C-alpha positions as CSV (number, residue, x, y, z in Angstrom):
1,M,0.0,0.0,0.0
2,A,2.9,2.4,0.8
3,E,4.4,1.8,-2.7
4,F,1.1,2.7,-4.3
5,K,1.0,6.0,-2.4
6,K,4.6,6.8,-3.3
7,S,3.9,6.1,-7.0
8,R,0.7,8.2,-6.9
9,D,2.5,11.1,-5.2
10,R,5.3,10.8,-7.8
11,F,2.8,10.9,-10.6
12,A,1.1,13.9,-9.1
13,L,4.4,15.7,-8.8
14,Q,5.3,14.9,-12.4
15,S,2.0,16.1,-13.7
16,R,2.3,19.4,-11.8
17,L,5.8,19.9,-13.2
18,L,4.6,19.2,-16.8
19,K,1.8,21.7,-16.4
20,G,4.3,24.3,-15.1
21,D,2.7,24.9,-11.7
22,N,5.1,26.1,-9.0
23,M,7.9,26.5,-11.5
24,K,10.0,29.5,-10.6
25,F,13.3,30.9,-11.9
26,V,15.5,30.5,-8.9
27,F,18.5,32.5,-10.1
28,N,18.9,35.9,-8.4
29,K,21.1,38.8,-9.2
30,T,24.2,37.3,-7.6
31,N,23.8,34.1,-9.5
32,I,23.5,36.0,-12.8
33,I,26.5,38.2,-12.1
34,L,28.7,35.1,-11.2
35,L,27.5,33.4,-14.3
36,V,28.4,36.4,-16.5
37,I,31.9,36.6,-14.8
38,A,32.3,32.8,-15.5
39,F,31.5,33.3,-19.2
40,I,33.8,36.2,-19.5
41,T,36.6,34.3,-17.7
42,T,36.1,31.3,-20.0
43,I,36.1,33.4,-23.2
44,A,39.2,35.3,-22.0
45,G,41.0,32.0,-21.2
46,Y,40.3,30.6,-24.7
47,I,41.4,33.9,-26.4
48,I,44.6,33.9,-24.4
49,M,45.2,30.3,-25.2
50,G,44.7,31.1,-28.9
51,T,47.5,33.7,-28.7
52,G,49.9,31.0,-27.5
53,D,50.3,31.8,-23.8
54,N,50.0,28.4,-22.1
55,T,50.6,29.6,-18.5
56,I,47.7,32.0,-17.8
57,S,45.0,30.4,-19.9
58,P,44.8,27.1,-18.1
59,V,44.6,28.9,-14.8
60,L,41.7,31.1,-16.0
61,L,39.8,28.1,-17.4
62,I,40.2,26.1,-14.2
63,I,39.0,29.1,-12.2
64,A,36.0,29.4,-14.5
65,Y,35.0,25.7,-14.7
66,V,35.9,24.6,-11.2
67,I,35.0,27.7,-9.1
68,L,32.9,30.2,-10.9
69,F,30.3,28.1,-12.8
70,P,29.5,25.9,-9.7
71,A,29.4,29.0,-7.5
72,S,27.0,30.7,-9.8
73,I,24.6,27.7,-9.4
74,I,25.1,27.1,-5.7
75,V,25.3,30.6,-4.3
76,G,22.0,32.0,-3.1
77,T,20.0,28.8,-3.0
78,K,17.9,28.5,0.1
79,K,17.2,25.3,1.9
80,K,13.6,24.6,3.0
81,E,13.2,24.8,6.7
82,E,11.7,21.8,8.2
83,D,9.0,22.5,10.7
């Protein structure tokens, strides 16, 4: 009986998501700024790599891919408080 309830709840959630109910854009201003900085750093890294400088470009790309892109997704997300 518990499995039936879980599958029914899962089906209800999927149908709500497909309808678009309760779907919000969760990025705020900080996320967008970090994402733009990550894109600019990535583009700069590839442009510098194209000029032949192989010391600064890998550092910029690692900073963009390992720090800035994940930070732009993670920063500002709020966890639900359990009551």
